[in-house]
C-alpha positions in Angstrom: 139.2 219.3 -12.0 139.1 217.8 -8.2 140.4 214.2 -8.0 139.1 211.6 -5.4 141.6 209.9 -3.4 140.5 206.6 -5.1 140.8 208.5 -8.8 144.8 209.4 -7.9 145.3 205.8 -6.7 143.9 204.6 -9.8 146.0 206.7 -11.8 148.8 205.9 -9.7 148.6 202.0 -10.0 147.8 202.1 -13.9 151.0 204.8 -14.6 153.5 202.9 -12.7 156.0 201.1 -15.3 156.3 197.4 -14.8 159.8 197.2 -15.2 161.7 200.2 -14.4 165.2 199.1 -16.1 163.2 199.4 -19.6 161.9 202.7 -18.5 163.3 204.8 -21.6 161.7 208.4 -20.5 165.0 208.9 -18.2 162.5 209.9 -15.5 163.8 208.7 -12.0 166.2 206.4 -12.9 168.3 206.9 -10.0 165.5 206.1 -7.3 164.2 202.8 -7.9 161.8 202.7 -5.1 160.0 205.0 -3.3 162.1 205.0 -0.2 164.6 202.1 1.2 161.9 200.1 2.8 161.5 198.7 -0.4 158.0 200.1 -1.2 157.1 200.5 -5.0 158.6 202.9 -8.1 156.9 206.1 -8.3 154.9 207.0 -11.4 156.5 208.9 -13.8 155.2 212.0 -15.9 154.8 210.3 -19.1 153.0 207.2 -17.3 150.4 209.9 -15.9 150.3 211.3 -19.4 148.9 208.4 -21.2 146.3 207.5 -18.3 145.1 210.9 -18.6 145.0 210.6 -22.7 143.1 207.2 -22.0 140.4 209.0 -19.8 140.3 211.6 -22.5 141.7 214.4 -20.1 143.6 217.1 -20.8 147.0 216.9 -20.9 147.5 220.4 -18.8 145.4 218.4 -16.1 148.1 215.6 -16.2 150.8 218.0 -15.8 149.1 219.6 -13.0 148.5 216.6 -11.5 152.1 215.0 -11.6 153.7 218.6 -10.3 151.4 218.8 -7.5 151.7 214.9 -6.2 155.4 215.0 -7.0 156.1 218.5 -5.5 154.5 217.0 -2.0 156.8 213.8 -2.5 153.7 211.5 -3.1 152.2 211.8 -0.1 148.9 212.7 1.7 148.3 215.0 4.2 152.2 215.2 4.3 152.9 212.2 6.0 150.8 209.0 4.3 152.4 207.7 1.4 150.2 207.3 -2.0 150.2 203.5 -2.5 148.2 201.1 -5.5 
């Protein structure tokens, strides 16, 4: 499955938890923002899984998506941060 940039931004914007303090999943609790300049929080794996289930996509695709973008530090082209 190939996702367009619009779909990637949609997934990220819908999977970022509204309040990081109430995130019970324990993912990325140490880092509350994307970087020191105050950009928003990173999406969680469970949030992405929930979005993929909502769209009736496979869990394995959610895992691939999360692992890929987490591996490249949520950047496009190695420089531009993915933002919603």
